[in-house]
N, C-alpha and C positions, 0 to 999 in steps of 0.2 A: 551590475550583479551577474554573476555567471550563471550557468544552467544549473550547476551543482548547488550553488547557494541557493537558486528558485526551488529547486526539487526538496531541498531540507529546510526550506523557510517555514517558519510558524504557520503562515497562512495556509501554505500548501497542506502541511501536516494536520492543521485543525480542519480542512475541507474535507481531508480523508476520513477523520475520526466523525464529522458531522455527518456523512454519508452512511454511516454504519447503520442508522437507524432504517434507512431505505432497505438495506441488504437483509435486516431481519424480518421485514415484510414478504421477502422474496423466499427466505430460508426456512421461515417459521419460528415458533416460540422454542425448540429445541436447540436452535443454534445460539440462543441469548449467551450460554457461558462461552462458548467459542469467541463469538463476538466481543464480548467483554475482556479476552485475552487479548484479541487484536486490537482493542481500544488500549488496553494496557501497555501493548509493544509501541504501539504509535506515540502515547503519553511518554513513554520511555525515551521515545527518538527526541521528542519535544525537549525533554530535558537534557538530553545528551546535545543537542544542538545548543542549547542554552548555554551549556557548561563548555563549548567550543569542541566537544568530543565527537567529530564527524565520523571517526571509524565507528564508534558505539551507535551512533545516530543510523548509519547503513545498516549495521547489524540488527538493530531494532526493526527497522522497517522491512528488512528482508524476512524477519522472524514472523512479523505481521502477514507479510505475503504468503509465507508458507503455511500458516494458520488459516487464511482464507481458502488456500488450495486444498487444505482438510476437509473444510467445512464443504466446498464445492464437490469434492469427492464422494460425500454422503448422497449428494443427489444426482451425480454422474461421473462415474469413475474417469472416463476420457476427459471432461472437463477439469477435474481435479489436477489429471496428469498434465493438461496443457497449462494450467495455471502454475504449478510445480516449475515447470520447464521457463516460464515467464520470469518468476521469481529468481530463477538460477542466472538468467540472462540479466536482469537488473542488477543482481550482486556482481557479476562479472564486469558489467559495463561499468559501475562506479568504481571499483576496486582498480580498474585499469584507467582511470578518469575520463571516461568517454560519457559524460554527462546527457549527450544527444540522446544515445541509445538506452540509458537508463531513464531518460524521461519516456521513451517510447514505450518500454516495458511498464511503465507505470500507466500510461494510456491504456495499454492492451488489457492490464489487469483490471482497471477500472471499466472498460467496456465489457469484458467477459464476466465480470461480476454483476454486471447490471447496475452499477452506479453510473449516474449520468452528472455532467456539470451543470449546476444551476445558473440562471441568468445572472450575468455578472461575474461569473467565474471562468468564462471563457479562456482567460489568459493566465489562469493558475494552473499549477501541474496538478 
């Protein structure tokens, strides 16, 4: 399995969706609608991946990352700007076929957002 396939694998996307509950604790109840939108985008990426539409899956993941950046902007504008930059790097890396840098962007976004990998997920993106 290539790194792009791993990045877009249903297990990886499902892990990202599952981690959104932890973010709500950090962002507060006012972030619920935004996190629901992120969840919707990631679910859209899952559906696109299932249909074999990698382009749409990448677009959905990138949109989800941008929404997370907007949520972070509400807490700290500098953090939001950093997360927007990471989302842009992710999209550029995947569009040029550089899955390694795309995976690094996902890891950076996960760390900046406060999402952590749970035991057993160490090898998932």
